[in-house]
C-alpha positions as CSV (number, residue, x, y, z in Angstrom):
1,X,6.2,4.2,-6.8
2,X,6.9,5.9,-10.1
3,X,10.4,4.5,-10.2
4,X,9.2,0.8,-10.2
5,X,10.3,-0.2,-13.7
6,X,8.4,-2.9,-15.7
7,X,11.4,-5.2,-15.6
8,X,12.0,-4.7,-11.9
9,X,12.1,-8.0,-10.0
10,X,9.2,-8.6,-7.5
11,X,7.7,-5.2,-8.2
12,X,4.4,-6.2,-6.5
13,X,6.3,-7.2,-3.4
14,X,8.3,-4.0,-3.5
15,X,5.1,-1.9,-3.9
16,X,3.5,-3.7,-1.0
17,X,6.5,-3.0,1.1
18,X,6.4,0.7,0.2
19,X,2.7,0.9,1.1
20,X,3.2,-0.9,4.4
21,X,6.1,1.4,5.4
22,X,4.1,4.5,4.4
23,X,1.0,3.4,6.3
24,X,3.1,2.7,9.4
25,X,4.8,6.1,9.1
26,X,1.6,8.1,8.8
27,X,-0.8,6.0,10.9
28,X,0.2,5.2,14.4
29,X,-2.5,2.6,14.6
30,X,-1.0,0.5,11.8
31,X,2.3,-1.4,12.2
32,X,4.7,-2.2,9.4
33,X,5.3,-5.7,10.9
34,X,1.6,-6.6,10.7
35,X,0.4,-9.2,8.3
36,X,-1.9,-8.4,5.4
37,X,-4.8,-9.9,7.2
38,X,-4.1,-7.8,10.3
39,X,-3.9,-4.6,8.2
40,X,-6.9,-5.3,6.1
41,X,-9.0,-6.0,9.2
42,X,-8.4,-2.4,10.2
43,X,-8.6,-0.6,6.9
44,X,-11.1,-0.5,4.0
45,X,-9.3,0.6,0.8
46,X,-9.5,-1.4,-2.4
47,X,-6.1,-0.4,-3.9
48,X,-4.3,-1.1,-0.6
49,X,-6.0,-4.5,-0.4
50,X,-5.0,-5.4,-3.9
51,X,-1.4,-4.3,-3.5
52,X,-0.9,-6.2,-0.3
53,X,-2.5,-9.4,-1.6
54,X,-0.6,-9.2,-4.9
55,X,2.7,-8.6,-2.9
56,X,2.0,-11.7,-0.8
57,X,1.3,-13.8,-3.8
58,X,4.5,-12.7,-5.4
59,X,6.5,-13.4,-2.3
60,X,4.9,-16.6,-1.1
61,X,3.1,-18.3,-3.9
62,X,4.9,-20.6,-6.3
63,X,2.8,-19.2,-9.1
64,X,3.5,-15.6,-8.3
65,X,1.1,-12.7,-8.4
66,X,-2.2,-12.9,-10.2
67,X,-2.6,-11.3,-13.6
68,X,-3.3,-7.6,-13.0
69,X,-2.6,-4.2,-14.5
70,X,0.4,-3.1,-12.3
71,X,0.5,0.4,-13.7
72,X,-3.2,1.0,-13.0
73,X,-2.9,-0.2,-9.4
74,X,0.4,1.7,-8.9
75,X,-1.4,4.9,-10.1
76,X,-4.2,4.2,-7.6
77,X,-1.6,3.8,-4.9
78,X,-0.7,7.5,-5.4
79,X,-4.1,8.3,-4.0
80,X,-3.3,6.6,-0.7
81,X,-1.9,9.7,1.0
82,X,-5.3,11.5,0.6
83,X,-7.0,8.6,2.4
84,X,-4.3,7.7,5.0
85,X,-3.1,11.0,6.3
86,X,-5.2,13.0,8.7
87,X,-6.5,16.3,7.4
88,X,-4.2,19.3,8.0
89,X,-5.6,21.6,10.7
90,X,-5.2,25.2,9.9
91,X,-3.9,27.5,12.6
92,X,-7.2,29.4,12.6
93,X,-9.2,26.2,13.1
94,X,-7.0,25.1,15.9
95,X,-7.4,28.4,17.9
């Protein structure tokens, strides 16, 4: 995420692809091949929703992504692991 340069082509779409791949890797109940609507029907996270919608607009709309602060949204994307990954169970708790 941090390596997405301001002049990178389709950076919203790239960020959306990164988020999709990450979610599929850490959550067995979410598939990377799912549409934005399918994913958002199963999760409630504002940053993820904005990233996926902006990525779709950039990919599929003739007008591109809506005006938004990419850097702010990308910074919020760095919080996704705290939300998406299950808590680590300590060995003492598991026993």
